[in-house]
A tleap script that builds the chain and sets N, CA, C and O, in Angstrom:
source leaprc.protein.ff14SB
mol = sequence {
  NMET GLU PRO PRO GLN LEU HIE ALA PRO ARG
  LEU PHE ASP PRO ALA ALA GLU PRO ALA ALA
  GLU LEU LYS ARG LEU ASN VAL GLU LEU LEU
  VAL SER TYR THR GLU LEU LEU ARG ARG VAL
  CYS SER LEU VAL CYS LEU SER ARG ALA LEU
  ALA LEU THR ALA LEU LEU ARG SER ALA LEU
  ALA ASP GLY THR PRO GLY TYR ASP ALA HIE
  VAL HIE SER CYS GLY VAL VAL LEU ALA ASN
  MET GLN GLN LEU LEU SER GLU GLN ARG ASP
  ALA GLN ALA ALA ASP ALA LEU GLU HIE ALA
  LEU GLN GLN GLN LEU SER SER GLN ARG GLN
  ALA THR LEU LEU LEU ARG GLN ARG ALA ALA
  ALA ALA ARG GLN ALA THR ALA HIE ALA ALA
  ALA ARG LYS CALA
}
set mol.1.N position { 0.835 -1.195 0.009 }
set mol.1.CA position { 0.019 0.006 -0.001 }
set mol.1.C position { 0.881 1.255 0.005 }
set mol.1.O position { 1.783 1.391 0.832 }
set mol.2.N position { 0.600 2.176 -0.927 }
set mol.2.CA position { 1.371 3.333 -0.999 }
set mol.2.C position { 1.003 4.395 0.089 }
set mol.2.O position { -0.180 4.597 0.363 }
set mol.3.N position { 1.964 5.039 0.679 }
set mol.3.CA position { 1.658 6.073 1.616 }
set mol.3.C position { 1.021 7.293 0.913 }
set mol.3.O position { 1.251 7.459 -0.285 }
set mol.4.N position { 0.289 8.092 1.542 }
set mol.4.CA position { -0.273 9.274 0.939 }
set mol.4.C position { 0.781 10.200 0.396 }
set mol.4.O position { 1.886 10.248 0.934 }
set mol.5.N position { 0.483 10.929 -0.641 }
set mol.5.CA position { 1.426 11.826 -1.224 }
set mol.5.C position { 1.717 13.028 -0.353 }
set mol.5.O position { 0.812 13.552 0.297 }
set mol.6.N position { 2.962 13.476 -0.325 }
set mol.6.CA position { 3.292 14.652 0.417 }
set mol.6.C position { 2.954 15.935 -0.318 }
set mol.6.O position { 3.412 16.150 -1.440 }
set mol.7.N position { 2.115 16.831 0.338 }
set mol.7.CA position { 1.674 18.051 -0.287 }
set mol.7.C position { 2.453 19.205 0.245 }
set mol.7.O position { 1.856 20.240 0.539 }
set mol.8.N position { 3.740 19.102 0.388 }
set mol.8.CA position { 4.618 20.078 0.932 }
set mol.8.C position { 6.005 19.797 0.378 }
set mol.8.O position { 6.294 18.665 -0.012 }
set mol.9.N position { 6.873 20.810 0.337 }
set mol.9.CA position { 8.280 20.490 -0.091 }
set mol.9.C position { 8.871 19.355 0.716 }
set mol.9.O position { 8.689 19.302 1.932 }
set mol.10.N position { 9.573 18.450 0.063 }
set mol.10.CA position { 10.188 17.316 0.737 }
set mol.10.C position { 11.453 17.759 1.407 }
set mol.10.O position { 12.353 18.262 0.735 }
set mol.11.N position { 11.563 17.593 2.709 }
set mol.11.CA position { 12.682 18.110 3.503 }
set mol.11.C position { 13.584 16.920 3.946 }
set mol.11.O position { 14.550 17.151 4.673 }
set mol.12.N position { 13.301 15.651 3.531 }
set mol.12.CA position { 14.046 14.568 3.972 }
set mol.12.C position { 14.499 13.749 2.782 }
set mol.12.O position { 13.876 13.776 1.721 }
set mol.13.N position { 15.607 13.006 2.967 }
set mol.13.CA position { 16.095 12.147 1.976 }
set mol.13.C position { 15.502 10.764 2.122 }
set mol.13.O position { 15.739 10.081 3.118 }
set mol.14.N position { 14.737 10.352 1.138 }
set mol.14.CA position { 14.089 8.952 1.278 }
set mol.14.C position { 15.035 7.820 1.386 }
set mol.14.O position { 14.685 6.760 1.905 }
set mol.15.N position { 16.285 8.023 0.887 }
set mol.15.CA position { 17.248 7.010 0.989 }
set mol.15.C position { 18.057 6.938 2.253 }
set mol.15.O position { 18.820 6.002 2.491 }
set mol.16.N position { 17.865 7.958 3.053 }
set mol.16.CA position { 18.606 8.023 4.324 }
set mol.16.C position { 17.925 7.220 5.408 }
set mol.16.O position { 16.769 6.828 5.251 }
set mol.17.N position { 18.612 6.969 6.494 }
set mol.17.CA position { 18.008 6.299 7.631 }
set mol.17.C position { 16.904 7.064 8.243 }
set mol.17.O position { 17.104 8.175 8.734 }
set mol.18.N position { 15.671 6.465 8.226 }
set mol.18.CA position { 14.491 7.145 8.715 }
set mol.18.C position { 14.584 7.717 10.158 }
set mol.18.O position { 14.075 8.807 10.417 }
set mol.19.N position { 15.190 7.033 11.032 }
set mol.19.CA position { 15.289 7.505 12.458 }
set mol.19.C position { 16.192 8.801 12.510 }
set mol.19.O position { 15.913 9.744 13.251 }
set mol.20.N position { 17.243 8.788 11.713 }
set mol.20.CA position { 18.130 10.029 11.692 }
set mol.20.C position { 17.400 11.157 11.049 }
set mol.20.O position { 17.488 12.288 11.528 }
set mol.21.N position { 16.647 10.899 9.936 }
set mol.21.CA position { 15.851 12.038 9.317 }
set mol.21.C position { 14.799 12.509 10.263 }
set mol.21.O position { 14.548 13.714 10.303 }
set mol.22.N position { 14.151 11.656 11.041 }
set mol.22.CA position { 13.070 12.174 11.984 }
set mol.22.C position { 13.724 13.024 13.049 }
set mol.22.O position { 13.196 14.078 13.405 }
set mol.23.N position { 14.875 12.586 13.573 }
set mol.23.CA position { 15.587 13.373 14.556 }
set mol.23.C position { 15.905 14.816 13.957 }
set mol.23.O position { 15.682 15.846 14.592 }
set mol.24.N position { 16.417 14.795 12.744 }
set mol.24.CA position { 16.832 16.014 12.143 }
set mol.24.C position { 15.554 16.945 11.921 }
set mol.24.O position { 15.601 18.142 12.203 }
set mol.25.N position { 14.478 16.375 11.432 }
set mol.25.CA position { 13.267 17.137 11.294 }
set mol.25.C position { 12.673 17.650 12.579 }
set mol.25.O position { 12.096 18.735 12.646 }
set mol.26.N position { 12.839 16.823 13.605 }
set mol.26.CA position { 12.391 17.241 14.965 }
set mol.26.C position { 13.243 18.509 15.419 }
set mol.26.O position { 12.691 19.477 15.944 }
set mol.27.N position { 14.505 18.459 15.210 }
set mol.27.CA position { 15.314 19.552 15.579 }
set mol.27.C position { 14.907 20.879 14.825 }
set mol.27.O position { 14.815 21.970 15.387 }
set mol.28.N position { 14.685 20.662 13.545 }
set mol.28.CA position { 14.269 21.747 12.639 }
set mol.28.C position { 12.923 22.348 13.129 }
set mol.28.O position { 12.713 23.561 13.137 }
set mol.29.N position { 12.009 21.393 13.545 }
set mol.29.CA position { 10.733 21.877 13.987 }
set mol.29.C position { 10.857 22.648 15.353 }
set mol.29.O position { 10.174 23.649 15.572 }
set mol.30.N position { 11.739 22.151 16.246 }
set mol.30.CA position { 11.940 22.878 17.480 }
set mol.30.C position { 12.546 24.209 17.337 }
set mol.30.O position { 12.215 25.146 18.063 }
set mol.31.N position { 13.492 24.310 16.345 }
set mol.31.CA position { 14.121 25.609 16.109 }
set mol.31.C position { 13.114 26.632 15.535 }
set mol.31.O position { 13.102 27.798 15.929 }
set mol.32.N position { 12.292 26.172 14.617 }
set mol.32.CA position { 11.268 27.033 14.058 }
set mol.32.C position { 10.270 27.468 15.109 }
set mol.32.O position { 9.927 28.647 15.191 }
set mol.33.N position { 9.822 26.569 15.877 }
set mol.33.CA position { 8.840 26.812 16.911 }
set mol.33.C position { 9.423 27.751 17.936 }
set mol.33.O position { 8.748 28.694 18.351 }
set mol.34.N position { 10.618 27.536 18.351 }
set mol.34.CA position { 11.311 28.357 19.346 }
set mol.34.C position { 11.419 29.800 18.790 }
set mol.34.O position { 11.198 30.760 19.528 }
set mol.35.N position { 11.746 29.943 17.540 }
set mol.35.CA position { 11.844 31.247 16.927 }
set mol.35.C position { 10.455 31.932 16.897 }
set mol.35.O position { 10.323 33.126 17.162 }
set mol.36.N position { 9.454 31.143 16.570 }
set mol.36.CA position { 8.081 31.754 16.610 }
set mol.36.C position { 7.773 32.215 18.023 }
set mol.36.O position { 7.271 33.326 18.195 }
set mol.37.N position { 8.041 31.439 19.007 }
set mol.37.CA position { 7.785 31.870 20.449 }
set mol.37.C position { 8.586 33.007 20.857 }
set mol.37.O position { 8.112 33.856 21.612 }
set mol.38.N position { 9.859 33.086 20.372 }
set mol.38.CA position { 10.713 34.245 20.699 }
set mol.38.C position { 10.094 35.466 20.225 }
set mol.38.O position { 10.039 36.455 20.956 }
set mol.39.N position { 9.586 35.464 18.953 }
set mol.39.CA position { 8.982 36.600 18.381 }
set mol.39.C position { 7.739 37.037 19.098 }
set mol.39.O position { 7.501 38.227 19.308 }
set mol.40.N position { 6.938 36.040 19.477 }
set mol.40.CA position { 5.726 36.374 20.159 }
set mol.40.C position { 6.045 36.973 21.511 }
set mol.40.O position { 5.437 37.973 21.891 }
set mol.41.N position { 7.013 36.375 22.279 }
set mol.41.CA position { 7.389 36.864 23.610 }
set mol.41.C position { 7.990 38.291 23.575 }
set mol.41.O position { 7.743 39.100 24.469 }
set mol.42.N position { 8.780 38.576 22.522 }
set mol.42.CA position { 9.347 39.881 22.375 }
set mol.42.C position { 8.254 40.901 22.136 }
set mol.42.O position { 8.346 42.026 22.626 }
set mol.43.N position { 7.210 40.532 21.387 }
set mol.43.CA position { 6.051 41.428 21.165 }
set mol.43.C position { 5.275 41.598 22.427 }
set mol.43.O position { 4.811 42.701 22.717 }
set mol.44.N position { 5.112 40.543 23.196 }
set mol.44.CA position { 4.384 40.673 24.455 }
set mol.44.C position { 5.112 41.626 25.417 }
set mol.44.O position { 4.483 42.411 26.127 }
set mol.45.N position { 6.447 41.539 25.424 }
set mol.45.CA position { 7.223 42.450 26.332 }
set mol.45.C position { 7.046 43.893 25.848 }
set mol.45.O position { 7.015 44.829 26.647 }
set mol.46.N position { 6.933 44.049 24.561 }
set mol.46.CA position { 6.855 45.471 24.094 }
set mol.46.C position { 5.441 46.034 24.316 }
set mol.46.O position { 5.274 47.244 24.473 }
set mol.47.N position { 4.437 45.166 24.328 }
set mol.47.CA position { 3.071 45.652 24.396 }
set mol.47.C position { 2.360 44.914 25.494 }
set mol.47.O position { 1.589 44.004 25.189 }
set mol.48.N position { 2.554 45.225 26.696 }
set mol.48.CA position { 1.934 44.558 27.801 }
set mol.48.C position { 0.493 44.957 28.023 }
set mol.48.O position { -0.229 44.306 28.778 }
set mol.49.N position { 0.073 46.026 27.366 }
set mol.49.CA position { -1.362 46.507 27.532 }
set mol.49.C position { -2.310 45.552 26.955 }
set mol.49.O position { -3.405 45.384 27.492 }
set mol.50.N position { -1.970 44.916 25.902 }
set mol.50.CA position { -2.875 43.964 25.225 }
set mol.50.C position { -2.849 42.603 25.894 }
set mol.50.O position { -1.813 42.153 26.384 }
set mol.51.N position { -3.996 41.958 25.907 }
set mol.51.CA position { -4.016 40.627 26.427 }
set mol.51.C position { -3.390 39.683 25.359 }
set mol.51.O position { -3.455 39.949 24.159 }
set mol.52.N position { -2.799 38.605 25.830 }
set mol.52.CA position { -1.983 37.739 24.928 }
set mol.52.C position { -2.783 37.222 23.739 }
set mol.52.O position { -2.288 37.178 22.612 }
set mol.53.N position { -4.044 36.827 24.010 }
set mol.53.CA position { -4.821 36.250 22.876 }
set mol.53.C position { -5.159 37.323 21.829 }
set mol.53.O position { -5.096 37.059 20.628 }
set mol.54.N position { -5.520 38.546 22.292 }
set mol.54.CA position { -5.735 39.602 21.394 }
set mol.54.C position { -4.471 39.993 20.634 }
set mol.54.O position { -4.502 40.354 19.458 }
set mol.55.N position { -3.379 39.905 21.349 }
set mol.55.CA position { -2.116 40.286 20.705 }
set mol.55.C position { -1.745 39.362 19.569 }
set mol.55.O position { -1.320 39.767 18.487 }
set mol.56.N position { -1.946 38.017 19.903 }
set mol.56.CA position { -1.689 37.015 18.876 }
set mol.56.C position { -2.576 37.070 17.710 }
set mol.56.O position { -2.148 36.881 16.571 }
set mol.57.N position { -3.845 37.334 17.981 }
set mol.57.CA position { -4.841 37.437 16.902 }
set mol.57.C position { -4.483 38.622 16.015 }
set mol.57.O position { -4.507 38.492 14.792 }
set mol.58.N position { -4.162 39.741 16.578 }
set mol.58.CA position { -3.850 40.951 15.799 }
set mol.58.C position { -2.588 40.768 15.097 }
set mol.58.O position { -2.488 41.200 13.949 }
set mol.59.N position { -1.571 40.148 15.686 }
set mol.59.CA position { -0.254 39.932 15.060 }
set mol.59.C position { -0.419 39.066 13.818 }
set mol.59.O position { 0.099 39.391 12.750 }
set mol.60.N position { -1.161 37.937 13.968 }
set mol.60.CA position { -1.323 37.012 12.874 }
set mol.60.C position { -2.232 37.579 11.826 }
set mol.60.O position { -1.972 37.392 10.637 }
set mol.61.N position { -3.307 38.277 12.212 }
set mol.61.CA position { -4.239 38.850 11.252 }
set mol.61.C position { -3.604 39.939 10.509 }
set mol.61.O position { -3.898 40.063 9.320 }
set mol.62.N position { -2.720 40.795 11.086 }
set mol.62.CA position { -2.070 41.869 10.350 }
set mol.62.C position { -0.931 41.439 9.492 }
set mol.62.O position { -0.341 42.246 8.774 }
set mol.63.N position { -0.609 40.156 9.556 }
set mol.63.CA position { 0.481 39.626 8.699 }
set mol.63.C position { 1.770 40.131 9.177 }
set mol.63.O position { 2.618 40.459 8.347 }
set mol.64.N position { 2.015 40.232 10.498 }
set mol.64.CA position { 3.266 40.654 11.053 }
set mol.64.C position { 4.386 39.767 10.514 }
set mol.64.O position { 4.335 38.541 10.608 }
set mol.65.N position { 5.459 40.464 9.913 }
set mol.65.CA position { 6.481 39.723 9.244 }
set mol.65.C position { 7.080 38.600 10.177 }
set mol.65.O position { 7.357 38.811 11.358 }
set mol.66.N position { 7.250 37.429 9.564 }
set mol.66.CA position { 7.872 36.333 10.283 }
set mol.66.C position { 6.876 35.340 10.827 }
set mol.66.O position { 7.179 34.147 10.850 }
set mol.67.N position { 5.693 35.763 11.269 }
set mol.67.CA position { 4.777 34.766 11.880 }
set mol.67.C position { 4.307 33.801 10.867 }
set mol.67.O position { 4.409 32.595 11.093 }
set mol.68.N position { 3.819 34.226 9.806 }
set mol.68.CA position { 3.252 33.307 8.754 }
set mol.68.C position { 4.364 32.360 8.309 }
set mol.68.O position { 4.146 31.156 8.169 }
set mol.69.N position { 5.580 32.924 8.083 }
set mol.69.CA position { 6.635 32.064 7.602 }
set mol.69.C position { 6.924 30.972 8.623 }
set mol.69.O position { 7.080 29.808 8.254 }
set mol.70.N position { 6.996 31.322 9.860 }
set mol.70.CA position { 7.367 30.351 10.961 }
set mol.70.C position { 6.238 29.325 11.123 }
set mol.70.O position { 6.511 28.136 11.286 }
set mol.71.N position { 4.957 29.772 11.080 }
set mol.71.CA position { 3.849 28.877 11.170 }
set mol.71.C position { 3.870 27.933 9.984 }
set mol.71.O position { 3.685 26.727 10.153 }
set mol.72.N position { 4.073 28.415 8.887 }
set mol.72.CA position { 4.094 27.604 7.591 }
set mol.72.C position { 5.298 26.577 7.648 }
set mol.72.O position { 5.194 25.419 7.243 }
set mol.73.N position { 6.463 27.121 8.198 }
set mol.73.CA position { 7.588 26.242 8.249 }
set mol.73.C position { 7.312 25.077 9.257 }
set mol.73.O position { 7.682 23.928 9.019 }
set mol.74.N position { 6.683 25.412 10.329 }
set mol.74.CA position { 6.343 24.270 11.300 }
set mol.74.C position { 5.352 23.292 10.603 }
set mol.74.O position { 5.468 22.084 10.809 }
set mol.75.N position { 4.405 23.767 9.806 }
set mol.75.CA position { 3.471 22.895 9.099 }
set mol.75.C position { 4.215 21.991 8.125 }
set mol.75.O position { 3.980 20.784 8.057 }
set mol.76.N position { 5.132 22.622 7.362 }
set mol.76.CA position { 5.868 21.785 6.385 }
set mol.76.C position { 6.721 20.753 7.078 }
set mol.76.O position { 6.801 19.620 6.606 }
set mol.77.N position { 7.355 21.091 8.167 }
set mol.77.CA position { 8.192 20.051 8.866 }
set mol.77.C position { 7.289 18.954 9.403 }
set mol.77.O position { 7.642 17.779 9.309 }
set mol.78.N position { 6.176 19.287 9.944 }
set mol.78.CA position { 5.266 18.266 10.491 }
set mol.78.C position { 4.687 17.452 9.374 }
set mol.78.O position { 4.515 16.247 9.554 }
set mol.79.N position { 4.371 18.019 8.230 }
set mol.79.CA position { 3.907 17.176 7.100 }
set mol.79.C position { 4.968 16.209 6.643 }
set mol.79.O position { 4.666 15.069 6.292 }
set mol.80.N position { 6.238 16.663 6.643 }
set mol.80.CA position { 7.329 15.807 6.221 }
set mol.80.C position { 7.526 14.692 7.307 }
set mol.80.O position { 7.783 13.547 6.935 }
set mol.81.N position { 7.420 14.974 8.558 }
set mol.81.CA position { 7.565 13.918 9.594 }
set mol.81.C position { 6.429 12.940 9.415 }
set mol.81.O position { 6.667 11.736 9.500 }
set mol.82.N position { 5.258 13.361 9.183 }
set mol.82.CA position { 4.129 12.511 9.024 }
set mol.82.C position { 4.329 11.555 7.812 }
set mol.82.O position { 4.049 10.360 7.907 }
set mol.83.N position { 4.824 12.114 6.659 }
set mol.83.CA position { 5.071 11.370 5.459 }
set mol.83.C position { 6.159 10.325 5.721 }
set mol.83.O position { 6.017 9.168 5.322 }
set mol.84.N position { 7.224 10.722 6.377 }
set mol.84.CA position { 8.325 9.749 6.684 }
set mol.84.C position { 7.777 8.569 7.552 }
set mol.84.O position { 8.067 7.405 7.277 }
set mol.85.N position { 7.000 8.894 8.577 }
set mol.85.CA position { 6.430 7.865 9.411 }
set mol.85.C position { 5.512 6.984 8.603 }
set mol.85.O position { 5.523 5.769 8.798 }
set mol.86.N position { 4.686 7.556 7.668 }
set mol.86.CA position { 3.775 6.746 6.850 }
set mol.86.C position { 4.505 5.809 5.972 }
set mol.86.O position { 4.046 4.687 5.754 }
set mol.87.N position { 5.677 6.233 5.431 }
set mol.87.CA position { 6.467 5.366 4.595 }
set mol.87.C position { 7.021 4.191 5.353 }
set mol.87.O position { 7.299 3.141 4.773 }
set mol.88.N position { 7.182 4.361 6.630 }
set mol.88.CA position { 7.781 3.264 7.436 }
set mol.88.C position { 6.769 2.249 7.856 }
set mol.88.O position { 7.156 1.205 8.381 }
set mol.89.N position { 5.436 2.495 7.652 }
set mol.89.CA position { 4.471 1.554 8.100 }
set mol.89.C position { 4.613 0.162 7.488 }
set mol.89.O position { 4.562 -0.865 8.165 }
set mol.90.N position { 4.800 0.191 6.131 }
set mol.90.CA position { 4.959 -1.088 5.438 }
set mol.90.C position { 6.133 -1.942 5.956 }
set mol.90.O position { 6.041 -3.155 6.145 }
set mol.91.N position { 7.214 -1.231 6.164 }
set mol.91.CA position { 8.383 -1.971 6.652 }
set mol.91.C position { 8.189 -2.457 7.995 }
set mol.91.O position { 8.664 -3.540 8.337 }
set mol.92.N position { 7.475 -1.678 8.834 }
set mol.92.CA position { 7.210 -2.095 10.185 }
set mol.92.C position { 6.234 -3.301 10.182 }
set mol.92.O position { 6.401 -4.223 10.980 }
set mol.93.N position { 5.269 -3.296 9.335 }
set mol.93.CA position { 4.288 -4.346 9.267 }
set mol.93.C position { 4.958 -5.618 8.781 }
set mol.93.O position { 4.628 -6.704 9.257 }
set mol.94.N position { 5.914 -5.506 7.822 }
set mol.94.CA position { 6.642 -6.672 7.277 }
set mol.94.C position { 7.519 -7.248 8.408 }
set mol.94.O position { 7.610 -8.463 8.579 }
set mol.95.N position { 8.172 -6.330 9.186 }
set mol.95.CA position { 8.978 -6.859 10.285 }
set mol.95.C position { 8.203 -7.532 11.356 }
set mol.95.O position { 8.669 -8.510 11.941 }
set mol.96.N position { 7.020 -7.033 11.635 }
set mol.96.CA position { 6.180 -7.571 12.654 }
set mol.96.C position { 5.640 -8.971 12.219 }
set mol.96.O position { 5.524 -9.895 13.024 }
set mol.97.N position { 5.331 -9.067 10.944 }
set mol.97.CA position { 4.816 -10.325 10.306 }
set mol.97.C position { 5.930 -11.349 10.372 }
set mol.97.O position { 5.702 -12.504 10.734 }
set mol.98.N position { 7.179 -10.912 10.010 }
set mol.98.CA position { 8.283 -11.876 9.945 }
set mol.98.C position { 8.516 -12.389 11.391 }
set mol.98.O position { 8.736 -13.585 11.586 }
set mol.99.N position { 8.470 -11.523 12.367 }
set mol.99.CA position { 8.721 -11.935 13.770 }
set mol.99.C position { 7.661 -12.891 14.200 }
set mol.99.O position { 7.987 -13.899 14.828 }
set mol.100.N position { 6.377 -12.640 13.898 }
set mol.100.CA position { 5.284 -13.518 14.292 }
set mol.100.C position { 5.469 -14.944 13.607 }
set mol.100.O position { 5.257 -15.987 14.226 }
set mol.101.N position { 5.857 -14.907 12.354 }
set mol.101.CA position { 6.024 -16.206 11.721 }
set mol.101.C position { 7.230 -16.995 12.268 }
set mol.101.O position { 7.213 -18.225 12.328 }
set mol.102.N position { 8.285 -16.242 12.668 }
set mol.102.CA position { 9.423 -16.936 13.267 }
set mol.102.C position { 9.051 -17.542 14.605 }
set mol.102.O position { 9.461 -18.647 14.960 }
set mol.103.N position { 8.245 -16.760 15.342 }
set mol.103.CA position { 7.767 -17.258 16.699 }
set mol.103.C position { 6.843 -18.521 16.451 }
set mol.103.O position { 6.932 -19.500 17.192 }
set mol.104.N position { 6.008 -18.477 15.455 }
set mol.104.CA position { 5.183 -19.603 15.172 }
set mol.104.C position { 5.956 -20.835 14.755 }
set mol.104.O position { 5.709 -21.955 15.204 }
set mol.105.N position { 6.915 -20.566 13.862 }
set mol.105.CA position { 7.800 -21.700 13.477 }
set mol.105.C position { 8.595 -22.337 14.569 }
set mol.105.O position { 8.759 -23.556 14.629 }
set mol.106.N position { 9.098 -21.470 15.451 }
set mol.106.CA position { 9.851 -22.015 16.640 }
set mol.106.C position { 8.919 -22.729 17.542 }
set mol.106.O position { 9.338 -23.749 18.088 }
set mol.107.N position { 7.716 -22.330 17.769 }
set mol.107.CA position { 6.814 -23.042 18.559 }
set mol.107.C position { 6.417 -24.386 17.958 }
set mol.107.O position { 6.339 -25.390 18.666 }
set mol.108.N position { 6.171 -24.402 16.663 }
set mol.108.CA position { 5.877 -25.676 16.011 }
set mol.108.C position { 7.031 -26.629 16.038 }
set mol.108.O position { 6.801 -27.830 16.185 }
set mol.109.N position { 8.234 -26.192 15.910 }
set mol.109.CA position { 9.410 -27.012 16.031 }
set mol.109.C position { 9.559 -27.662 17.405 }
set mol.109.O position { 9.919 -28.829 17.560 }
set mol.110.N position { 9.248 -26.793 18.413 }
set mol.110.CA position { 9.319 -27.360 19.753 }
set mol.110.C position { 8.234 -28.370 19.993 }
set mol.110.O position { 8.463 -29.380 20.660 }
set mol.111.N position { 7.018 -28.114 19.448 }
set mol.111.CA position { 5.916 -29.154 19.617 }
set mol.111.C position { 6.298 -30.411 18.840 }
set mol.111.O position { 6.043 -31.508 19.337 }
set mol.112.N position { 6.868 -30.323 17.701 }
set mol.112.CA position { 7.264 -31.474 16.916 }
set mol.112.C position { 8.357 -32.291 17.630 }
set mol.112.O position { 8.301 -33.521 17.647 }
set mol.113.N position { 9.282 -31.650 18.180 }
set mol.113.CA position { 10.354 -32.259 18.954 }
set mol.113.C position { 9.802 -33.029 20.167 }
set mol.113.O position { 10.232 -34.143 20.466 }
set mol.114.N position { 8.836 -32.399 20.854 }
set mol.114.CA position { 8.154 -33.020 21.979 }
set mol.114.C position { 7.399 -34.242 21.595 }
set mol.114.O position { 7.429 -35.232 22.326 }
set mol.115.N position { 6.722 -34.223 20.484 }
set mol.115.CA position { 5.937 -35.305 19.928 }
set mol.115.C position { 6.919 -36.476 19.569 }
set mol.115.O position { 6.681 -37.635 19.911 }
set mol.116.N position { 7.978 -36.130 18.898 }
set mol.116.CA position { 8.988 -37.225 18.582 }
set mol.116.C position { 9.536 -37.848 19.812 }
set mol.116.O position { 9.686 -39.069 19.848 }
set mol.117.N position { 9.851 -37.078 20.844 }
set mol.117.CA position { 10.373 -37.702 22.067 }
set mol.117.C position { 9.348 -38.557 22.702 }
set mol.117.O position { 9.694 -39.637 23.183 }
set mol.118.N position { 8.097 -38.162 22.747 }
set mol.118.CA position { 7.040 -39.013 23.311 }
set mol.118.C position { 6.819 -40.269 22.508 }
set mol.118.O position { 6.565 -41.341 23.057 }
set mol.119.N position { 6.916 -40.129 21.228 }
set mol.119.CA position { 6.681 -41.296 20.318 }
set mol.119.C position { 7.784 -42.288 20.530 }
set mol.119.O position { 7.559 -43.496 20.604 }
set mol.120.N position { 8.983 -41.760 20.628 }
set mol.120.CA position { 10.176 -42.739 20.864 }
set mol.120.C position { 10.040 -43.314 22.262 }
set mol.120.O position { 10.375 -44.488 22.420 }
set mol.121.N position { 9.602 -42.640 23.255 }
set mol.121.CA position { 9.395 -43.212 24.527 }
set mol.121.C position { 8.317 -44.216 24.512 }
set mol.121.O position { 8.428 -45.245 25.177 }
set mol.122.N position { 7.248 -43.965 23.767 }
set mol.122.CA position { 6.178 -44.986 23.646 }
set mol.122.C position { 6.638 -46.183 22.952 }
set mol.122.O position { 6.327 -47.283 23.409 }
set mol.123.N position { 7.389 -46.080 21.833 }
set mol.123.CA position { 7.995 -47.212 21.109 }
set mol.123.C position { 8.896 -48.025 22.007 }
set mol.123.O position { 8.886 -49.256 21.973 }
set mol.124.N position { 9.697 -47.305 22.832 }
set mol.124.CA position { 10.616 -47.961 23.735 }
set mol.124.C position { 9.820 -48.790 24.801 }
set mol.124.O position { 10.150 -49.935 25.110 }
set mol.125.N position { 8.774 -48.145 25.328 }
set mol.125.CA position { 7.951 -48.796 26.350 }
set mol.125.C position { 7.260 -50.027 25.806 }
set mol.125.O position { 7.142 -51.048 26.482 }
set mol.126.N position { 6.789 -49.905 24.523 }
set mol.126.CA position { 6.145 -51.004 23.860 }
set mol.126.C position { 7.090 -52.172 23.609 }
set mol.126.O position { 6.770 -53.339 23.834 }
set mol.127.N position { 8.268 -51.792 23.130 }
set mol.127.CA position { 9.320 -52.807 22.888 }
set mol.127.C position { 9.723 -53.514 24.170 }
set mol.127.O position { 9.949 -54.724 24.172 }
set mol.128.N position { 9.816 -52.759 25.268 }
set mol.128.CA position { 10.230 -53.288 26.532 }
set mol.128.C position { 9.129 -54.255 27.061 }
set mol.128.O position { 9.431 -55.314 27.611 }
set mol.129.N position { 7.816 -53.844 26.872 }
set mol.129.CA position { 6.748 -54.722 27.294 }
set mol.129.C position { 6.747 -55.990 26.451 }
set mol.129.O position { 6.530 -57.079 26.983 }
set mol.130.N position { 6.987 -55.871 25.138 }
set mol.130.CA position { 6.956 -57.058 24.265 }
set mol.130.C position { 8.063 -58.003 24.646 }
set mol.130.O position { 7.902 -59.222 24.595 }
set mol.131.N position { 9.240 -57.412 25.047 }
set mol.131.CA position { 10.355 -58.285 25.459 }
set mol.131.C position { 10.111 -59.016 26.670 }
set mol.131.O position { 10.557 -60.153 26.819 }
set mol.132.N position { 9.412 -58.414 27.566 }
set mol.132.CA position { 9.021 -59.056 28.830 }
set mol.132.C position { 8.103 -60.277 28.647 }
set mol.132.O position { 8.224 -61.302 29.318 }
set mol.133.N position { 7.165 -60.094 27.680 }
set mol.133.CA position { 6.299 -61.240 27.445 }
set mol.133.C position { 6.938 -62.368 26.726 }
set mol.133.O position { 6.502 -63.515 26.825 }
set mol.134.N position { 7.955 -62.058 26.011 }
set mol.134.CA position { 8.623 -63.133 25.219 }
set mol.134.C position { 9.538 -63.973 26.041 }
set mol.134.O position { 10.158 -64.900 25.520 }
savepdb mol mol.pdb
quit
C-alpha cells in the first residue's frame, strides 16, 4: 500500500536512515517553533497592555512579518515527519509479520520435537513390554 502523497516541499532524503531523518526534522521543528515563540514573547514584552490572545490574533491577522513564515515552516516540517512515518508503516508491518512467523515456526518445531520424544518413549515402552512377554 502506497503512503499518501506529500503536499509540501520534501525536507528529507528517502534513501537516508528514517530515524536519523526524523531526529533532524524534529530539531528543525523545535528551532522554528522556538523562533516563533521568541518573536511572540518579544512582542508581548513590548506591548503589555494587550491581552496575549488579542495580541496574537492581531499579530497574525495583520500579517506581522515572520509569523506566517514560521507557522508555515512548522506545518511543512510536521507534514514531512508524518510522510516519513507513513512510509515506514509497510516496513514495520513486514518486520512484525516476519517476527510472528518466526515465533510460530519456533513453537511448531518445539511441539514437533516433544511429539517425537514422546513417540520414541512410547515405542521404547512397547518394545520393553513385548520383550518381557517373550
